[in-house]
MDAnalysis code that builds the backbone (N, CA, C; Angstrom):
import MDAnalysis as mda
import numpy as np

u = mda.Universe.empty(324, n_residues=108, atom_resindex=np.repeat(np.arange(108), 3), trajectory=True)
u.add_TopologyAttr("name", ["N", "CA", "C"] * 108)
u.add_TopologyAttr("resid", np.arange(1, 109))
u.add_TopologyAttr("resname", ["UNK", "UNK", "UNK", "UNK", "UNK", "UNK", "UNK", "UNK", "UNK", "UNK", "UNK", "UNK", "UNK", "UNK", "UNK", "UNK", "UNK", "UNK", "UNK", "UNK", "UNK", "UNK", "UNK", "UNK", "UNK", "UNK", "UNK", "UNK", "UNK", "UNK", "UNK", "UNK", "UNK", "UNK", "UNK", "UNK", "UNK", "UNK", "UNK", "UNK", "UNK", "UNK", "UNK", "UNK", "UNK", "UNK", "UNK", "UNK", "UNK", "UNK", "UNK", "UNK", "UNK", "UNK", "UNK", "UNK", "UNK", "UNK", "UNK", "UNK", "UNK", "UNK", "UNK", "UNK", "UNK", "UNK", "UNK", "UNK", "UNK", "UNK", "UNK", "UNK", "UNK", "UNK", "UNK", "UNK", "UNK", "UNK", "UNK", "UNK", "UNK", "UNK", "UNK", "UNK", "UNK", "UNK", "UNK", "UNK", "UNK", "UNK", "UNK", "UNK", "UNK", "UNK", "UNK", "UNK", "UNK", "UNK", "UNK", "UNK", "UNK", "UNK", "UNK", "UNK", "UNK", "UNK", "UNK", "UNK"])
u.atoms.positions = np.array([
    [0.841, -1.185, 0.000],
    [0.000, 0.000, 0.000],
    [0.885, 1.248, 0.000],
    [0.383, 2.294, -0.569],
    [1.033, 3.602, -0.539],
    [0.090, 4.539, 0.207],
    [0.626, 5.242, 1.209],
    [-0.202, 6.112, 2.029],
    [0.131, 7.581, 1.783],
    [-0.717, 8.450, 2.331],
    [-0.595, 9.893, 2.134],
    [-0.641, 10.575, 3.499],
    [0.305, 11.479, 3.744],
    [0.281, 12.236, 5.004],
    [-0.795, 13.316, 4.920],
    [-1.143, 13.874, 6.061],
    [-2.117, 14.973, 6.077],
    [-1.613, 16.174, 5.279],
    [-0.300, 16.477, 5.371],
    [0.272, 17.600, 4.614],
    [0.176, 17.359, 3.112],
    [0.475, 16.128, 2.673],
    [0.400, 15.805, 1.252],
    [-1.040, 15.890, 0.753],
    [-1.964, 15.401, 1.563],
    [-3.382, 15.463, 1.184],
    [-3.807, 16.915, 0.987],
    [-3.498, 17.759, 1.949],
    [-3.913, 19.171, 1.873],
    [-3.312, 19.853, 0.653],
    [-2.035, 19.610, 0.385],
    [-1.394, 20.278, -0.745],
    [-1.903, 19.727, -2.081],
    [-2.122, 18.427, -2.155],
    [-2.647, 17.833, -3.387],
    [-4.034, 18.390, -3.705],
    [-4.910, 18.452, -2.706],
    [-6.253, 19.000, -2.926],
    [-6.192, 20.466, -3.354],
    [-5.276, 21.216, -2.764],
    [-5.095, 22.616, -3.127],
    [-4.676, 22.748, -4.591],
    [-3.690, 21.942, -5.019],
    [-3.225, 21.999, -6.405],
    [-4.299, 21.561, -7.398],
    [-5.014, 20.509, -7.061],
    [-6.084, 20.029, -7.939],
    [-7.135, 21.110, -8.133],
    [-7.475, 21.805, -7.056],
    [-8.456, 22.884, -7.121],
    [-7.929, 24.077, -7.917],
    [-6.706, 24.507, -7.609],
    [-6.121, 25.669, -8.286],
    [-5.951, 25.447, -9.784],
    [-5.675, 24.212, -10.166],
    [-5.463, 23.897, -11.578],
    [-6.754, 23.482, -12.285],
    [-7.880, 23.568, -11.572],
    [-9.196, 23.215, -12.130],
    [-9.193, 21.840, -12.790],
    [-8.617, 20.879, -12.117],
    [-8.556, 19.517, -12.646],
    [-9.906, 18.827, -12.455],
    [-10.210, 17.825, -13.291],
    [-11.486, 17.106, -13.167],
    [-11.619, 16.381, -11.829],
    [-12.833, 16.060, -11.466],
    [-13.119, 15.428, -10.182],
    [-12.474, 14.048, -10.056],
    [-12.202, 13.369, -11.179],
    [-11.611, 12.031, -11.127],
    [-10.079, 12.047, -11.156],
    [-9.484, 13.190, -10.862],
    [-8.023, 13.316, -10.850],
    [-7.420, 12.522, -9.703],
    [-6.317, 11.853, -9.987],
    [-5.578, 11.117, -8.962],
    [-4.097, 11.453, -9.080],
    [-3.321, 10.986, -8.112],
    [-1.875, 11.179, -8.137],
    [-1.250, 9.897, -8.666],
    [-0.497, 10.016, -9.753],
    [0.234, 8.878, -10.303],
    [1.682, 8.983, -9.840],
    [2.149, 7.953, -9.143],
    [3.536, 7.908, -8.703],
    [4.236, 6.752, -9.406],
    [5.542, 6.878, -9.539],
    [6.294, 5.821, -10.203],
    [7.776, 5.950, -9.937],
    [8.510, 5.041, -10.557],
    [9.963, 4.992, -10.439],
    [10.539, 4.856, -11.840],
    [11.559, 5.656, -12.142],
    [12.289, 5.586, -13.407],
    [13.764, 5.364, -13.117],
    [14.481, 4.835, -14.084],
    [15.937, 4.741, -13.963],
    [16.519, 6.137, -14.070],
    [17.537, 6.403, -13.266],
    [18.211, 7.694, -13.335],
    [18.386, 8.307, -11.967],
    [18.881, 9.500, -11.967],
    [19.159, 10.185, -10.714],
    [20.517, 9.767, -10.182],
    [21.004, 10.504, -9.226],
    [22.357, 10.244, -8.718],
    [22.454, 8.971, -7.892],
    [21.325, 8.398, -7.464],
    [21.359, 7.154, -6.687],
    [20.894, 5.950, -7.491],
    [20.518, 6.141, -8.752],
    [20.154, 5.015, -9.612],
    [18.698, 4.951, -10.024],
    [17.785, 5.338, -9.130],
    [16.350, 5.341, -9.419],
    [15.782, 6.687, -9.000],
    [14.821, 7.189, -9.763],
    [14.215, 8.471, -9.399],
    [12.704, 8.327, -9.326],
    [12.115, 9.141, -8.472],
    [10.664, 9.148, -8.281],
    [9.992, 10.009, -9.345],
    [8.768, 9.619, -9.717],
    [7.937, 10.449, -10.575],
    [6.602, 10.680, -9.873],
    [6.002, 11.821, -10.117],
    [4.708, 12.165, -9.535],
    [4.022, 13.141, -10.472],
    [2.827, 12.790, -10.922],
    [2.026, 13.683, -11.762],
    [0.568, 13.548, -11.349],
    [-0.233, 14.541, -11.711],
    [-1.685, 14.427, -11.590],
    [-2.192, 13.844, -12.900],
    [-3.128, 12.912, -12.812],
    [-3.607, 12.193, -13.990],
    [-5.071, 11.838, -13.780],
    [-5.745, 11.477, -14.838],
    [-7.100, 10.932, -14.711],
    [-7.339, 9.834, -15.746],
    [-6.240, 9.255, -16.254],
    [-6.319, 8.167, -17.219],
    [-5.800, 6.888, -16.569],
    [-6.713, 6.050, -16.133],
    [-6.371, 4.804, -15.453],
    [-6.072, 3.729, -16.494],
    [-4.949, 3.030, -16.340],
    [-4.551, 1.965, -17.254],
    [-4.918, 0.607, -16.669],
    [-5.151, -0.395, -17.509],
    [-5.578, -1.706, -17.001],
    [-4.595, -2.355, -16.038],
    [-3.315, -2.051, -16.154],
    [-2.296, -2.681, -15.304],
    [-1.970, -1.864, -14.048],
    [-2.648, -0.743, -13.852],
    [-2.385, 0.111, -12.694],
    [-2.883, -0.528, -11.406],
    [-2.177, -0.242, -10.317],
    [-2.638, -0.600, -8.992],
    [-3.143, 0.691, -8.353],
    [-4.305, 0.621, -7.732],
    [-4.956, 1.801, -7.172],
    [-5.051, 1.662, -5.656],
    [-4.659, 2.732, -4.965],
    [-4.756, 2.795, -3.508],
    [-5.477, 4.088, -3.159],
    [-6.185, 4.084, -2.060],
    [-6.821, 5.310, -1.583],
    [-6.538, 5.462, -0.101],
    [-6.074, 6.648, 0.267],
    [-5.780, 6.942, 1.663],
    [-6.201, 8.371, 1.942],
    [-6.955, 8.558, 2.997],
    [-7.434, 9.885, 3.404],
    [-8.198, 10.590, 2.275],
    [-8.872, 9.808, 1.435],
    [-9.659, 10.378, 0.350],
    [-8.852, 10.739, -0.887],
    [-7.556, 10.452, -0.894],
    [-6.699, 10.727, -2.051],
    [-6.403, 9.413, -2.751],
    [-6.649, 9.370, -4.056],
    [-6.371, 8.181, -4.831],
    [-4.938, 8.253, -5.369],
    [-4.178, 7.178, -5.110],
    [-2.801, 7.041, -5.570],
    [-2.764, 5.873, -6.553],
    [-2.181, 6.097, -7.716],
    [-2.103, 5.074, -8.750],
    [-0.630, 4.833, -9.080],
    [-0.278, 3.552, -9.241],
    [1.109, 3.183, -9.532],
    [1.117, 1.978, -10.474],
    [2.086, 1.956, -11.388],
    [2.203, 0.795, -12.265],
    [2.831, -0.356, -11.481],
    [2.668, -1.577, -11.972],
    [3.113, -2.774, -11.238],
    [4.614, -2.774, -10.972],
    [5.415, -2.406, -11.955],
    [6.870, -2.418, -11.787],
    [7.295, -1.440, -10.690],
    [6.738, -0.237, -10.734],
    [7.097, 0.771, -9.736],
    [6.654, 0.359, -8.346],
    [5.533, -0.356, -8.251],
    [5.033, -0.749, -6.936],
    [6.025, -1.636, -6.199],
    [6.806, -2.420, -6.927],
    [7.816, -3.267, -6.287],
    [8.794, -2.420, -5.468],
    [9.080, -1.204, -5.928],
    [9.994, -0.298, -5.235],
    [9.283, 0.605, -4.219],
    [7.975, 0.797, -4.385],
    [7.253, 1.779, -3.577],
    [6.335, 1.194, -2.509],
    [6.236, -0.115, -2.419],
    [5.351, -0.737, -1.429],
    [5.697, -0.231, -0.028],
    [4.711, 0.244, 0.689],
    [4.906, 0.745, 2.048],
    [5.322, 2.204, 2.131],
    [5.422, 2.873, 1.001],
    [5.861, 4.273, 0.966],
    [4.761, 5.211, 1.429],
    [5.162, 6.269, 2.129],
    [4.245, 7.348, 2.483],
    [4.610, 8.570, 1.643],
    [3.608, 9.149, 0.991],
    [3.789, 10.393, 0.261],
    [3.545, 11.538, 1.233],
    [4.525, 12.415, 1.374],
    [4.435, 13.535, 2.298],
    [4.661, 14.828, 1.524],
    [4.428, 15.940, 2.180],
    [4.708, 17.249, 1.591],
    [5.435, 18.077, 2.631],
    [6.513, 18.721, 2.212],
    [7.269, 19.554, 3.130],
    [7.459, 20.944, 2.540],
    [7.502, 21.910, 3.402],
    [7.740, 23.286, 2.981],
    [8.941, 23.861, 3.699],
    [9.902, 23.021, 4.055],
    [11.049, 23.417, 4.863],
    [12.090, 24.234, 4.127],
    [13.151, 24.540, 4.829],
    [14.245, 25.349, 4.298],
    [14.999, 24.660, 3.172],
    [14.981, 23.342, 3.143],
    [15.686, 22.598, 2.097],
    [14.880, 22.507, 0.809],
    [13.861, 23.291, 0.694],
    [12.994, 23.246, -0.482],
    [11.645, 22.693, -0.109],
    [10.675, 22.956, -0.960],
    [9.361, 22.425, -0.660],
    [8.885, 21.562, -1.808],
    [8.037, 20.627, -1.464],
    [7.501, 19.728, -2.466],
    [7.089, 18.414, -1.855],
    [6.622, 17.528, -2.731],
    [6.230, 16.195, -2.291],
    [7.483, 15.380, -2.019],
    [7.411, 14.562, -0.976],
    [8.533, 13.753, -0.520],
    [8.062, 12.310, -0.394],
    [8.907, 11.378, -0.816],
    [8.611, 9.957, -0.695],
    [9.352, 9.401, 0.521],
    [8.626, 8.955, 1.530],
    [9.217, 8.278, 2.687],
    [9.146, 6.785, 2.390],
    [10.226, 6.281, 1.790],
    [10.244, 4.939, 1.228],
    [11.069, 3.992, 2.112],
    [10.410, 3.014, 2.765],
    [11.148, 2.087, 3.624],
    [12.028, 1.121, 2.839],
    [11.843, 1.024, 1.529],
    [12.624, 0.115, 0.697],
    [13.944, 0.712, 0.237],
    [14.107, 2.017, 0.386],
    [15.312, 2.692, -0.090],
    [16.468, 2.428, 0.867],
    [17.556, 1.883, 0.332],
    [18.734, 1.647, 1.176],
    [19.647, 2.867, 1.188],
    [19.496, 3.726, 0.164],
    [20.305, 4.937, 0.070],
    [19.509, 5.971, -0.714],
    [19.565, 7.219, -0.292],
    [18.914, 8.299, -1.024],
    [19.935, 9.403, -1.282],
    [19.664, 10.203, -2.286],
    [20.558, 11.312, -2.566],
    [20.224, 12.482, -1.630],
    [21.041, 13.493, -1.635],
    [20.850, 14.636, -0.751],
    [19.550, 15.371, -0.984],
    [19.079, 15.425, -2.232],
    [17.850, 16.158, -2.531],
    [16.604, 15.318, -2.304],
    [16.760, 14.004, -2.122],
    [15.624, 13.131, -1.857],
    [14.835, 12.739, -3.090],
    [15.334, 13.084, -4.273],
    [14.596, 12.756, -5.503],
    [15.030, 11.447, -6.141],
    [16.113, 10.855, -5.658],
    [16.516, 9.565, -6.191],
    [16.940, 8.654, -5.036],
    [16.984, 7.348, -5.335],
    [17.271, 6.367, -4.302],
    [17.809, 5.098, -4.936],
    [18.282, 4.192, -4.104],
    [18.660, 2.858, -4.550],
    [18.111, 1.861, -3.532],
    [17.991, 0.604, -3.979],
    [17.491, -0.444, -3.096],
    [18.544, -1.510, -2.898],
])
């Protein structure tokens, strides 16, 4: 399962509203090759569900992930931070054995 923090929920709902996205909008998360640690996170707003997608819902937010990415993201919490080190969505991934300084890439 992939979960959502209260901060991530609030910010996602704010962005969906500000961007006038359709009511069926969800957050698509994934993993791509690249980044300084070998794998990088992806996150977009989407409303096109694919047959192979895995769907999770937490705190009223729908999270969608492809099967391959789920192998790396199982148990991850999506958070949002507005701290001094930059603001944005953050992946708290228990599967990551190493992350880069910016938190946008990881290795397992």
